[in-house]
PDBQT receptor file of N, H, CA, C and O in Angstrom, charges set to zero:
ATOM      1  N   MET A   1      -8.825  10.952  10.075  1.00  0.00    +0.000 N 
ATOM      2  CA  MET A   1      -9.219   9.979   9.149  1.00  0.00    +0.000 C 
ATOM      3  C   MET A   1     -10.161   8.965  10.173  1.00  0.00    +0.000 C 
ATOM      4  O   MET A   1     -10.041   8.616  11.347  1.00  0.00    +0.000 OA
ATOM      5  N   PRO A   2     -11.562   8.571   8.654  1.00  0.00    +0.000 N 
ATOM      6  CA  PRO A   2     -12.307   8.532   8.983  1.00  0.00    +0.000 C 
ATOM      7  C   PRO A   2     -11.721   6.278   9.135  1.00  0.00    +0.000 C 
ATOM      8  O   PRO A   2     -10.851   5.668   8.513  1.00  0.00    +0.000 OA
ATOM      9  N   GLU A   3     -12.651   5.812  10.144  1.00  0.00    +0.000 N 
ATOM     10  H   GLU A   3     -13.358   6.307  10.649  1.00  0.00    +0.000 HD
ATOM     11  CA  GLU A   3     -12.303   4.586  10.410  1.00  0.00    +0.000 C 
ATOM     12  C   GLU A   3     -13.557   3.868  10.871  1.00  0.00    +0.000 C 
ATOM     13  O   GLU A   3     -14.315   4.081  11.817  1.00  0.00    +0.000 OA
ATOM     14  N   MET A   4     -13.541   2.912   9.870  1.00  0.00    +0.000 N 
ATOM     15  H   MET A   4     -12.925   2.740   9.102  1.00  0.00    +0.000 HD
ATOM     16  CA  MET A   4     -14.928   1.420  10.097  1.00  0.00    +0.000 C 
ATOM     17  C   MET A   4     -14.189   0.216  10.596  1.00  0.00    +0.000 C 
ATOM     18  O   MET A   4     -13.024  -0.053  10.304  1.00  0.00    +0.000 OA
ATOM     19  N   THR A   5     -15.164  -0.651  11.565  1.00  0.00    +0.000 N 
ATOM     20  H   THR A   5     -16.110  -0.432  11.803  1.00  0.00    +0.000 HD
ATOM     21  CA  THR A   5     -14.919  -1.554  11.954  1.00  0.00    +0.000 C 
ATOM     22  C   THR A   5     -15.759  -2.326  11.425  1.00  0.00    +0.000 C 
ATOM     23  O   THR A   5     -16.918  -2.067  11.103  1.00  0.00    +0.000 OA
ATOM     24  N   ILE A   6     -14.960  -3.676  11.288  1.00  0.00    +0.000 N 
ATOM     25  H   ILE A   6     -14.018  -3.887  11.550  1.00  0.00    +0.000 HD
ATOM     26  CA  ILE A   6     -15.517  -5.100  10.405  1.00  0.00    +0.000 C 
ATOM     27  C   ILE A   6     -15.421  -5.868  11.268  1.00  0.00    +0.000 C 
ATOM     28  O   ILE A   6     -14.844  -5.385  12.243  1.00  0.00    +0.000 OA
ATOM     29  N   SER A   7     -15.847  -7.292  11.427  1.00  0.00    +0.000 N 
ATOM     30  H   SER A   7     -16.315  -7.684  10.635  1.00  0.00    +0.000 HD
ATOM     31  CA  SER A   7     -15.935  -8.959  12.508  1.00  0.00    +0.000 C 
ATOM     32  C   SER A   7     -14.958  -9.489  10.919  1.00  0.00    +0.000 C 
ATOM     33  O   SER A   7     -15.231  -9.219   9.750  1.00  0.00    +0.000 OA
ATOM     34  N   ILE A   8     -14.064 -10.115  11.344  1.00  0.00    +0.000 N 
ATOM     35  H   ILE A   8     -13.842 -10.335  12.294  1.00  0.00    +0.000 HD
ATOM     36  CA  ILE A   8     -13.597 -10.887  10.376  1.00  0.00    +0.000 C 
ATOM     37  C   ILE A   8     -13.212 -12.280  11.260  1.00  0.00    +0.000 C 
ATOM     38  O   ILE A   8     -12.145 -11.969  11.789  1.00  0.00    +0.000 OA
ATOM     39  N   PRO A   9     -13.444 -13.246  11.559  1.00  0.00    +0.000 N 
ATOM     40  CA  PRO A   9     -13.076 -14.056  11.803  1.00  0.00    +0.000 C 
ATOM     41  C   PRO A   9     -11.513 -14.384  11.812  1.00  0.00    +0.000 C 
ATOM     42  O   PRO A   9     -10.915 -14.321  10.738  1.00  0.00    +0.000 OA
ATOM     43  N   VAL A  10     -10.829 -14.730  12.971  1.00  0.00    +0.000 N 
ATOM     44  H   VAL A  10     -11.315 -14.781  13.843  1.00  0.00    +0.000 HD
ATOM     45  CA  VAL A  10      -9.061 -14.978  12.769  1.00  0.00    +0.000 C 
ATOM     46  C   VAL A  10      -8.932 -16.189  11.818  1.00  0.00    +0.000 C 
ATOM     47  O   VAL A  10      -8.128 -15.994  10.906  1.00  0.00    +0.000 OA
ATOM     48  N   ASN A  11      -9.417 -17.151  11.820  1.00  0.00    +0.000 N 
ATOM     49  H   ASN A  11     -10.070 -17.309  12.561  1.00  0.00    +0.000 HD
ATOM     50  CA  ASN A  11      -9.397 -18.471  10.901  1.00  0.00    +0.000 C 
ATOM     51  C   ASN A  11      -9.399 -17.653   9.411  1.00  0.00    +0.000 C 
ATOM     52  O   ASN A  11      -8.435 -17.548   8.653  1.00  0.00    +0.000 OA
ATOM     53  N   GLU A  12     -10.589 -17.176   9.239  1.00  0.00    +0.000 N 
ATOM     54  H   GLU A  12     -11.372 -17.261   9.855  1.00  0.00    +0.000 HD
ATOM     55  CA  GLU A  12     -10.537 -16.889   7.635  1.00  0.00    +0.000 C 
ATOM     56  C   GLU A  12      -9.410 -15.843   7.410  1.00  0.00    +0.000 C 
ATOM     57  O   GLU A  12      -9.202 -15.809   6.197  1.00  0.00    +0.000 OA
ATOM     58  N   ILE A  13      -8.616 -15.000   8.046  1.00  0.00    +0.000 N 
ATOM     59  H   ILE A  13      -8.785 -15.029   9.031  1.00  0.00    +0.000 HD
ATOM     60  CA  ILE A  13      -7.732 -13.914   8.134  1.00  0.00    +0.000 C 
ATOM     61  C   ILE A  13      -6.146 -14.858   7.879  1.00  0.00    +0.000 C 
ATOM     62  O   ILE A  13      -5.171 -14.657   7.154  1.00  0.00    +0.000 OA
ATOM     63  N   ALA A  14      -6.444 -15.759   8.713  1.00  0.00    +0.000 N 
ATOM     64  H   ALA A  14      -7.236 -15.922   9.302  1.00  0.00    +0.000 HD
ATOM     65  CA  ALA A  14      -5.044 -16.750   8.364  1.00  0.00    +0.000 C 
ATOM     66  C   ALA A  14      -5.708 -17.973   7.241  1.00  0.00    +0.000 C 
ATOM     67  O   ALA A  14      -5.218 -19.102   7.214  1.00  0.00    +0.000 OA
ATOM     68  N   ARG A  15      -6.574 -17.677   6.571  1.00  0.00    +0.000 N 
ATOM     69  H   ARG A  15      -6.972 -16.760   6.593  1.00  0.00    +0.000 HD
ATOM     70  CA  ARG A  15      -6.489 -18.766   5.299  1.00  0.00    +0.000 C 
ATOM     71  C   ARG A  15      -6.283 -18.012   4.560  1.00  0.00    +0.000 C 
ATOM     72  O   ARG A  15      -5.230 -18.275   3.980  1.00  0.00    +0.000 OA
ATOM     73  N   MET A  16      -6.994 -16.637   4.022  1.00  0.00    +0.000 N 
ATOM     74  H   MET A  16      -7.850 -16.423   4.493  1.00  0.00    +0.000 HD
ATOM     75  CA  MET A  16      -6.477 -15.789   3.022  1.00  0.00    +0.000 C 
ATOM     76  C   MET A  16      -5.392 -15.578   2.974  1.00  0.00    +0.000 C 
ATOM     77  O   MET A  16      -4.799 -15.520   1.897  1.00  0.00    +0.000 OA
ATOM     78  N   ILE A  17      -4.673 -15.360   4.403  1.00  0.00    +0.000 N 
ATOM     79  H   ILE A  17      -5.155 -15.408   5.277  1.00  0.00    +0.000 HD
ATOM     80  CA  ILE A  17      -2.689 -14.879   4.021  1.00  0.00    +0.000 C 
ATOM     81  C   ILE A  17      -1.972 -16.262   3.652  1.00  0.00    +0.000 C 
ATOM     82  O   ILE A  17      -0.812 -16.224   3.241  1.00  0.00    +0.000 OA
ATOM     83  N   ARG A  18      -2.822 -17.807   3.829  1.00  0.00    +0.000 N 
ATOM     84  H   ARG A  18      -3.764 -17.837   4.163  1.00  0.00    +0.000 HD
ATOM     85  CA  ARG A  18      -2.149 -18.725   4.125  1.00  0.00    +0.000 C 
ATOM     86  C   ARG A  18      -2.514 -18.814   2.289  1.00  0.00    +0.000 C 
ATOM     87  O   ARG A  18      -1.438 -18.967   1.710  1.00  0.00    +0.000 OA
ATOM     88  N   ALA A  19      -3.315 -18.778   1.607  1.00  0.00    +0.000 N 
ATOM     89  H   ALA A  19      -4.189 -18.654   2.077  1.00  0.00    +0.000 HD
ATOM     90  CA  ALA A  19      -3.471 -18.447   0.072  1.00  0.00    +0.000 C 
ATOM     91  C   ALA A  19      -2.387 -17.377  -0.686  1.00  0.00    +0.000 C 
ATOM     92  O   ALA A  19      -2.050 -17.251  -1.863  1.00  0.00    +0.000 OA
ATOM     93  N   MET A  20      -2.089 -16.825   0.288  1.00  0.00    +0.000 N 
ATOM     94  H   MET A  20      -2.362 -16.928   1.245  1.00  0.00    +0.000 HD
ATOM     95  CA  MET A  20      -1.482 -15.581  -0.506  1.00  0.00    +0.000 C 
ATOM     96  C   MET A  20       0.336 -16.531  -1.615  1.00  0.00    +0.000 C 
ATOM     97  O   MET A  20       1.029 -17.543  -1.498  1.00  0.00    +0.000 OA
ATOM     98  N   ASN A  21       0.268 -15.574  -2.336  1.00  0.00    +0.000 N 
ATOM     99  H   ASN A  21      -0.295 -14.753  -2.431  1.00  0.00    +0.000 HD
ATOM    100  CA  ASN A  21       2.258 -15.820  -2.476  1.00  0.00    +0.000 C 
ATOM    101  C   ASN A  21       2.801 -14.566  -2.133  1.00  0.00    +0.000 C 
ATOM    102  O   ASN A  21       2.416 -13.473  -1.720  1.00  0.00    +0.000 OA
ATOM    103  N   LYS A  22       4.278 -15.378  -2.597  1.00  0.00    +0.000 N 
ATOM    104  H   LYS A  22       4.591 -16.266  -2.933  1.00  0.00    +0.000 HD
ATOM    105  CA  LYS A  22       5.179 -14.882  -1.829  1.00  0.00    +0.000 C 
ATOM    106  C   LYS A  22       4.898 -13.631  -1.881  1.00  0.00    +0.000 C 
ATOM    107  O   LYS A  22       4.380 -13.091  -0.903  1.00  0.00    +0.000 OA
ATOM    108  N   GLN A  23       5.212 -12.852  -3.148  1.00  0.00    +0.000 N 
ATOM    109  H   GLN A  23       5.633 -13.291  -3.942  1.00  0.00    +0.000 HD
ATOM    110  CA  GLN A  23       5.088 -11.575  -3.480  1.00  0.00    +0.000 C 
ATOM    111  C   GLN A  23       3.862 -10.623  -2.671  1.00  0.00    +0.000 C 
ATOM    112  O   GLN A  23       3.904  -9.480  -2.217  1.00  0.00    +0.000 OA
ATOM    113  N   GLU A  24       2.710 -11.706  -2.723  1.00  0.00    +0.000 N 
ATOM    114  H   GLU A  24       2.675 -12.634  -3.093  1.00  0.00    +0.000 HD
ATOM    115  CA  GLU A  24       1.379 -10.770  -2.015  1.00  0.00    +0.000 C 
ATOM    116  C   GLU A  24       2.190 -10.716  -0.702  1.00  0.00    +0.000 C 
ATOM    117  O   GLU A  24       2.843  -9.733  -0.352  1.00  0.00    +0.000 OA
ATOM    118  N   VAL A  25       2.093 -11.764  -0.072  1.00  0.00    +0.000 N 
ATOM    119  H   VAL A  25       1.562 -12.563  -0.356  1.00  0.00    +0.000 HD
ATOM    120  CA  VAL A  25       2.403 -11.174   1.510  1.00  0.00    +0.000 C 
ATOM    121  C   VAL A  25       3.987 -10.125   1.870  1.00  0.00    +0.000 C 
ATOM    122  O   VAL A  25       4.183  -9.144   2.587  1.00  0.00    +0.000 OA
ATOM    123  N   GLU A  26       4.723 -10.807   1.113  1.00  0.00    +0.000 N 
ATOM    124  H   GLU A  26       4.564 -11.604   0.530  1.00  0.00    +0.000 HD
ATOM    125  CA  GLU A  26       5.677  -9.024   1.473  1.00  0.00    +0.000 C 
ATOM    126  C   GLU A  26       4.726  -7.966   1.145  1.00  0.00    +0.000 C 
ATOM    127  O   GLU A  26       4.777  -7.005   1.913  1.00  0.00    +0.000 OA
ATOM    128  N   THR A  27       3.605  -7.877  -0.092  1.00  0.00    +0.000 N 
ATOM    129  H   THR A  27       3.564  -8.658  -0.716  1.00  0.00    +0.000 HD
ATOM    130  CA  THR A  27       3.216  -6.175   0.019  1.00  0.00    +0.000 C 
ATOM    131  C   THR A  27       2.312  -6.012   1.816  1.00  0.00    +0.000 C 
ATOM    132  O   THR A  27       2.054  -5.067   2.562  1.00  0.00    +0.000 OA
ATOM    133  N   LEU A  28       2.126  -7.284   1.847  1.00  0.00    +0.000 N 
ATOM    134  H   LEU A  28       2.335  -8.051   1.241  1.00  0.00    +0.000 HD
ATOM    135  CA  LEU A  28       1.468  -7.204   3.304  1.00  0.00    +0.000 C 
ATOM    136  C   LEU A  28       1.826  -6.788   3.749  1.00  0.00    +0.000 C 
ATOM    137  O   LEU A  28       1.316  -5.693   3.983  1.00  0.00    +0.000 OA
ATOM    138  N   LEU A  29       3.266  -7.164   4.482  1.00  0.00    +0.000 N 
ATOM    139  H   LEU A  29       3.680  -8.054   4.291  1.00  0.00    +0.000 HD
ATOM    140  CA  LEU A  29       4.088  -6.819   5.225  1.00  0.00    +0.000 C 
ATOM    141  C   LEU A  29       4.873  -5.353   4.833  1.00  0.00    +0.000 C 
ATOM    142  O   LEU A  29       5.375  -4.630   5.693  1.00  0.00    +0.000 OA
ATOM    143  N   THR A  30       4.883  -5.070   3.469  1.00  0.00    +0.000 N 
ATOM    144  H   THR A  30       4.475  -5.657   2.770  1.00  0.00    +0.000 HD
ATOM    145  CA  THR A  30       5.483  -3.897   3.797  1.00  0.00    +0.000 C 
ATOM    146  C   THR A  30       3.939  -2.773   4.114  1.00  0.00    +0.000 C 
ATOM    147  O   THR A  30       3.870  -1.954   5.031  1.00  0.00    +0.000 OA
ATOM    148  N   LEU A  31       3.024  -3.002   3.249  1.00  0.00    +0.000 N 
ATOM    149  H   LEU A  31       3.080  -3.667   2.504  1.00  0.00    +0.000 HD
ATOM    150  CA  LEU A  31       1.819  -2.350   4.394  1.00  0.00    +0.000 C 
ATOM    151  C   LEU A  31       1.278  -1.922   5.620  1.00  0.00    +0.000 C 
ATOM    152  O   LEU A  31       0.619  -0.902   5.820  1.00  0.00    +0.000 OA
ATOM    153  N   LEU A  32       1.707  -3.032   6.644  1.00  0.00    +0.000 N 
ATOM    154  H   LEU A  32       2.243  -3.860   6.482  1.00  0.00    +0.000 HD
ATOM    155  CA  LEU A  32       1.785  -2.983   8.072  1.00  0.00    +0.000 C 
ATOM    156  C   LEU A  32       2.453  -2.553   8.283  1.00  0.00    +0.000 C 
ATOM    157  O   LEU A  32       2.071  -2.773   9.432  1.00  0.00    +0.000 OA
ATOM    158  N   THR A  33       3.757  -1.716   8.467  1.00  0.00    +0.000 N 
ATOM    159  H   THR A  33       4.066  -1.537   7.533  1.00  0.00    +0.000 HD
ATOM    160  CA  THR A  33       4.802  -1.202   8.842  1.00  0.00    +0.000 C 
ATOM    161  C   THR A  33       4.495  -0.161   8.937  1.00  0.00    +0.000 C 
ATOM    162  O   THR A  33       3.308   0.039   8.677  1.00  0.00    +0.000 OA
ATOM    163  N   GLU A  34       5.513   1.309   9.429  1.00  0.00    +0.000 N 
ATOM    164  H   GLU A  34       6.477   1.147   9.640  1.00  0.00    +0.000 HD
ATOM    165  CA  GLU A  34       6.303   2.292   9.118  1.00  0.00    +0.000 C 
ATOM    166  C   GLU A  34       5.976   2.492   7.359  1.00  0.00    +0.000 C 
ATOM    167  O   GLU A  34       5.122   3.182   6.802  1.00  0.00    +0.000 OA
ATOM    168  N   GLU A  35       6.792   1.792   6.918  1.00  0.00    +0.000 N 
ATOM    169  H   GLU A  35       7.485   1.231   7.371  1.00  0.00    +0.000 HD
ATOM    170  CA  GLU A  35       7.261   2.765   5.640  1.00  0.00    +0.000 C 
ATOM    171  C   GLU A  35       5.752   1.944   4.423  1.00  0.00    +0.000 C 
ATOM    172  O   GLU A  35       5.894   1.826   3.206  1.00  0.00    +0.000 OA
ATOM    173  N   GLY A  36       4.423   1.496   5.226  1.00  0.00    +0.000 N 
ATOM    174  H   GLY A  36       4.308   1.592   6.214  1.00  0.00    +0.000 HD
ATOM    175  CA  GLY A  36       3.415   0.876   4.230  1.00  0.00    +0.000 C 
ATOM    176  C   GLY A  36       2.894   2.641   4.600  1.00  0.00    +0.000 C 
ATOM    177  O   GLY A  36       2.645   3.346   3.622  1.00  0.00    +0.000 OA
ATOM    178  N   THR A  37       2.771   3.204   5.902  1.00  0.00    +0.000 N 
ATOM    179  H   THR A  37       2.973   2.630   6.696  1.00  0.00    +0.000 HD
ATOM    180  CA  THR A  37       2.129   4.762   5.910  1.00  0.00    +0.000 C 
ATOM    181  C   THR A  37       2.914   5.326   4.903  1.00  0.00    +0.000 C 
ATOM    182  O   THR A  37       2.630   6.129   4.014  1.00  0.00    +0.000 OA
ATOM    183  N   GLU A  38       3.813   4.836   5.163  1.00  0.00    +0.000 N 
ATOM    184  H   GLU A  38       4.044   4.184   5.885  1.00  0.00    +0.000 HD
ATOM    185  CA  GLU A  38       4.240   6.664   4.526  1.00  0.00    +0.000 C 
ATOM    186  C   GLU A  38       3.896   6.429   2.465  1.00  0.00    +0.000 C 
ATOM    187  O   GLU A  38       3.543   7.414   1.817  1.00  0.00    +0.000 OA
ATOM    188  N   LEU A  39       4.032   5.430   1.968  1.00  0.00    +0.000 N 
ATOM    189  H   LEU A  39       4.319   4.630   2.494  1.00  0.00    +0.000 HD
ATOM    190  CA  LEU A  39       3.822   4.527   0.617  1.00  0.00    +0.000 C 
ATOM    191  C   LEU A  39       2.191   5.498   0.793  1.00  0.00    +0.000 C 
ATOM    192  O   LEU A  39       1.962   6.176  -0.209  1.00  0.00    +0.000 OA
ATOM    193  N   LEU A  40       1.441   5.574   1.573  1.00  0.00    +0.000 N 
ATOM    194  H   LEU A  40       1.627   5.023   2.387  1.00  0.00    +0.000 HD
ATOM    195  CA  LEU A  40       0.261   5.533   1.267  1.00  0.00    +0.000 C 
ATOM    196  C   LEU A  40      -0.266   7.076   1.616  1.00  0.00    +0.000 C 
ATOM    197  O   LEU A  40      -1.159   7.697   1.041  1.00  0.00    +0.000 OA
ATOM    198  N   LYS A  41       0.706   7.575   2.931  1.00  0.00    +0.000 N 
ATOM    199  H   LYS A  41       1.431   7.070   3.399  1.00  0.00    +0.000 HD
ATOM    200  CA  LYS A  41       0.443   9.168   2.032  1.00  0.00    +0.000 C 
ATOM    201  C   LYS A  41       0.703   9.872   0.887  1.00  0.00    +0.000 C 
ATOM    202  O   LYS A  41       0.183  10.854   0.358  1.00  0.00    +0.000 OA
ATOM    203  N   ARG A  42       1.842   8.982   0.557  1.00  0.00    +0.000 N 
ATOM    204  H   ARG A  42       2.265   8.185   0.987  1.00  0.00    +0.000 HD
ATOM    205  CA  ARG A  42       2.547   9.594  -0.738  1.00  0.00    +0.000 C 
ATOM    206  C   ARG A  42       1.590   9.453  -2.133  1.00  0.00    +0.000 C 
ATOM    207  O   ARG A  42       1.521  10.191  -3.116  1.00  0.00    +0.000 OA
ATOM    208  N   LYS A  43       0.953   8.323  -1.836  1.00  0.00    +0.000 N 
ATOM    209  H   LYS A  43       1.009   7.724  -1.038  1.00  0.00    +0.000 HD
ATOM    210  CA  LYS A  43       0.408   7.631  -2.877  1.00  0.00    +0.000 C 
ATOM    211  C   LYS A  43      -1.273   9.073  -2.739  1.00  0.00    +0.000 C 
ATOM    212  O   LYS A  43      -1.716   9.704  -3.698  1.00  0.00    +0.000 OA
ATOM    213  N   ARG A  44      -1.738   9.148  -1.420  1.00  0.00    +0.000 N 
ATOM    214  H   ARG A  44      -1.378   8.635  -0.641  1.00  0.00    +0.000 HD
ATOM    215  CA  ARG A  44      -2.875   9.998  -1.163  1.00  0.00    +0.000 C 
ATOM    216  C   ARG A  44      -2.238  11.609  -2.283  1.00  0.00    +0.000 C 
ATOM    217  O   ARG A  44      -2.779  12.237  -3.193  1.00  0.00    +0.000 OA
ATOM    218  N   GLU A  45      -1.170  11.710  -1.735  1.00  0.00    +0.000 N 
ATOM    219  H   GLU A  45      -0.730  11.200  -0.995  1.00  0.00    +0.000 HD
ATOM    220  CA  GLU A  45      -0.047  13.274  -2.016  1.00  0.00    +0.000 C 
ATOM    221  C   GLU A  45      -0.877  12.931  -4.134  1.00  0.00    +0.000 C 
ATOM    222  O   GLU A  45      -1.401  13.777  -4.859  1.00  0.00    +0.000 OA
ATOM    223  N   ILE A  46      -0.663  11.613  -4.394  1.00  0.00    +0.000 N 
ATOM    224  H   ILE A  46      -0.238  10.926  -3.805  1.00  0.00    +0.000 HD
ATOM    225  CA  ILE A  46      -0.567  11.883  -5.759  1.00  0.00    +0.000 C 
ATOM    226  C   ILE A  46      -1.524  12.053  -6.634  1.00  0.00    +0.000 C 
ATOM    227  O   ILE A  46      -1.504  12.761  -7.641  1.00  0.00    +0.000 OA
ATOM    228  N   GLU A  47      -2.528  11.256  -6.149  1.00  0.00    +0.000 N 
ATOM    229  H   GLU A  47      -2.544  10.681  -5.331  1.00  0.00    +0.000 HD
ATOM    230  CA  GLU A  47      -4.024  10.983  -6.481  1.00  0.00    +0.000 C 
ATOM    231  C   GLU A  47      -4.686  12.830  -6.025  1.00  0.00    +0.000 C 
ATOM    232  O   GLU A  47      -5.431  13.298  -6.886  1.00  0.00    +0.000 OA
ATOM    233  N   SER A  48      -4.436  13.655  -4.902  1.00  0.00    +0.000 N 
ATOM    234  H   SER A  48      -3.831  13.275  -4.203  1.00  0.00    +0.000 HD
ATOM    235  CA  SER A  48      -5.123  14.879  -5.376  1.00  0.00    +0.000 C 
ATOM    236  C   SER A  48      -4.435  15.462  -5.767  1.00  0.00    +0.000 C 
ATOM    237  O   SER A  48      -4.567  16.483  -5.093  1.00  0.00    +0.000 OA
ATOM    238  N   GLY A  49      -3.534  15.674  -6.570  1.00  0.00    +0.000 N 
ATOM    239  H   GLY A  49      -3.427  14.844  -7.118  1.00  0.00    +0.000 HD
ATOM    240  CA  GLY A  49      -2.629  16.574  -7.369  1.00  0.00    +0.000 C 
ATOM    241  C   GLY A  49      -2.002  17.551  -6.426  1.00  0.00    +0.000 C 
ATOM    242  O   GLY A  49      -1.955  18.715  -6.823  1.00  0.00    +0.000 OA
ATOM    243  N   LYS A  50      -1.401  17.214  -4.978  1.00  0.00    +0.000 N 
ATOM    244  H   LYS A  50      -1.439  16.268  -4.656  1.00  0.00    +0.000 HD
ATOM    245  CA  LYS A  50      -0.054  17.794  -4.173  1.00  0.00    +0.000 C 
ATOM    246  C   LYS A  50       1.167  17.872  -5.015  1.00  0.00    +0.000 C 
ATOM    247  O   LYS A  50       1.720  18.909  -5.381  1.00  0.00    +0.000 OA
ATOM    248  N   VAL A  51       1.578  16.463  -5.319  1.00  0.00    +0.000 N 
ATOM    249  H   VAL A  51       1.129  15.621  -5.022  1.00  0.00    +0.000 HD
ATOM    250  CA  VAL A  51       2.398  16.110  -6.107  1.00  0.00    +0.000 C 
ATOM    251  C   VAL A  51       2.461  15.831  -7.311  1.00  0.00    +0.000 C 
ATOM    252  O   VAL A  51       1.330  15.820  -7.797  1.00  0.00    +0.000 OA
ATOM    253  N   ARG A  52       3.568  15.502  -8.327  1.00  0.00    +0.000 N 
ATOM    254  H   ARG A  52       4.487  15.511  -7.933  1.00  0.00    +0.000 HD
ATOM    255  CA  ARG A  52       3.157  15.488  -9.704  1.00  0.00    +0.000 C 
ATOM    256  C   ARG A  52       4.500  14.622 -10.093  1.00  0.00    +0.000 C 
ATOM    257  O   ARG A  52       5.681  14.962 -10.023  1.00  0.00    +0.000 OA
ATOM    258  N   LEU A  53       3.836  13.227 -10.582  1.00  0.00    +0.000 N 
ATOM    259  H   LEU A  53       2.877  12.951 -10.638  1.00  0.00    +0.000 HD
ATOM    260  CA  LEU A  53       4.840  12.965 -10.957  1.00  0.00    +0.000 C 
ATOM    261  C   LEU A  53       5.945  13.226 -11.574  1.00  0.00    +0.000 C 
ATOM    262  O   LEU A  53       5.687  14.218 -12.256  1.00  0.00    +0.000 OA
ATOM    263  N   LEU A  54       7.205  12.878 -11.771  1.00  0.00    +0.000 N 
ATOM    264  H   LEU A  54       7.414  12.073 -11.217  1.00  0.00    +0.000 HD
ATOM    265  CA  LEU A  54       7.981  12.835 -12.901  1.00  0.00    +0.000 C 
ATOM    266  C   LEU A  54       7.932  12.113 -14.331  1.00  0.00    +0.000 C 
ATOM    267  O   LEU A  54       7.267  11.079 -14.404  1.00  0.00    +0.000 OA
ATOM    268  N   THR A  55       8.508  12.528 -15.331  1.00  0.00    +0.000 N 
ATOM    269  H   THR A  55       9.048  13.368 -15.272  1.00  0.00    +0.000 HD
ATOM    270  CA  THR A  55       7.881  12.126 -16.533  1.00  0.00    +0.000 C 
ATOM    271  C   THR A  55       9.217  11.138 -16.834  1.00  0.00    +0.000 C 
ATOM    272  O   THR A  55      10.124  11.175 -16.003  1.00  0.00    +0.000 OA
ATOM    273  N   ARG A  56       9.347  10.294 -17.958  1.00  0.00    +0.000 N 
ATOM    274  H   ARG A  56       8.610  10.265 -18.634  1.00  0.00    +0.000 HD
ATOM    275  CA  ARG A  56      10.697   9.442 -17.851  1.00  0.00    +0.000 C 
ATOM    276  C   ARG A  56      11.546  10.284 -18.262  1.00  0.00    +0.000 C 
ATOM    277  O   ARG A  56      12.460  10.629 -17.513  1.00  0.00    +0.000 OA
ATOM    278  N   ASP A  57      11.376  11.000 -20.060  1.00  0.00    +0.000 N 
ATOM    279  H   ASP A  57      10.634  10.719 -20.668  1.00  0.00    +0.000 HD
ATOM    280  CA  ASP A  57      12.322  12.024 -19.467  1.00  0.00    +0.000 C 
ATOM    281  C   ASP A  57      12.785  12.949 -18.694  1.00  0.00    +0.000 C 
ATOM    282  O   ASP A  57      14.013  12.980 -18.604  1.00  0.00    +0.000 OA
ATOM    283  N   GLU A  58      12.250  13.643 -18.162  1.00  0.00    +0.000 N 
ATOM    284  H   GLU A  58      11.253  13.618 -18.235  1.00  0.00    +0.000 HD
ATOM    285  CA  GLU A  58      12.491  14.262 -16.713  1.00  0.00    +0.000 C 
ATOM    286  C   GLU A  58      13.398  13.766 -15.999  1.00  0.00    +0.000 C 
ATOM    287  O   GLU A  58      14.361  14.441 -15.634  1.00  0.00    +0.000 OA
ATOM    288  N   VAL A  59      13.205  12.215 -15.609  1.00  0.00    +0.000 N 
ATOM    289  H   VAL A  59      12.423  11.666 -15.906  1.00  0.00    +0.000 HD
ATOM    290  CA  VAL A  59      13.803  11.282 -15.062  1.00  0.00    +0.000 C 
ATOM    291  C   VAL A  59      15.479  11.505 -15.063  1.00  0.00    +0.000 C 
ATOM    292  O   VAL A  59      16.343  11.895 -14.277  1.00  0.00    +0.000 OA
ATOM    293  N   PHE A  60      15.344  10.798 -17.024  1.00  0.00    +0.000 N 
ATOM    294  H   PHE A  60      14.642  10.481 -17.662  1.00  0.00    +0.000 HD
ATOM    295  CA  PHE A  60      16.326  10.415 -17.232  1.00  0.00    +0.000 C 
ATOM    296  C   PHE A  60      17.566  11.443 -17.894  1.00  0.00    +0.000 C 
ATOM    297  O   PHE A  60      18.688  11.245 -18.362  1.00  0.00    +0.000 OA
ATOM    298  N   ASP A  61      16.663  12.692 -17.644  1.00  0.00    +0.000 N 
ATOM    299  H   ASP A  61      15.752  12.853 -17.264  1.00  0.00    +0.000 HD
ATOM    300  CA  ASP A  61      17.507  13.989 -18.736  1.00  0.00    +0.000 C 
ATOM    301  C   ASP A  61      18.064  14.197 -20.576  1.00  0.00    +0.000 C 
ATOM    302  O   ASP A  61      18.881  14.902 -21.168  1.00  0.00    +0.000 OA
ATOM    303  N   VAL A  62      16.813  12.855 -21.036  1.00  0.00    +0.000 N 
ATOM    304  H   VAL A  62      16.150  12.282 -20.555  1.00  0.00    +0.000 HD
ATOM    305  CA  VAL A  62      16.770  12.967 -22.482  1.00  0.00    +0.000 C 
ATOM    306  C   VAL A  62      16.752  14.325 -23.549  1.00  0.00    +0.000 C 
ATOM    307  O   VAL A  62      16.712  14.153 -24.767  1.00  0.00    +0.000 OA
TER     308      VAL A  62
């Protein structure tokens, strides 16, 4: 996977995190854990067409 390096002062990152609401902080936490890695992998699979999402009818067997 390609990598990119950027320089952001720690104070700026702290300011951005303090400005987040509770839901945004929870999302950030999820993305920074192993669970987030799995979610990003699944997202890429869906976007690439490797995996097809189920329709509402398929899920609820209507």
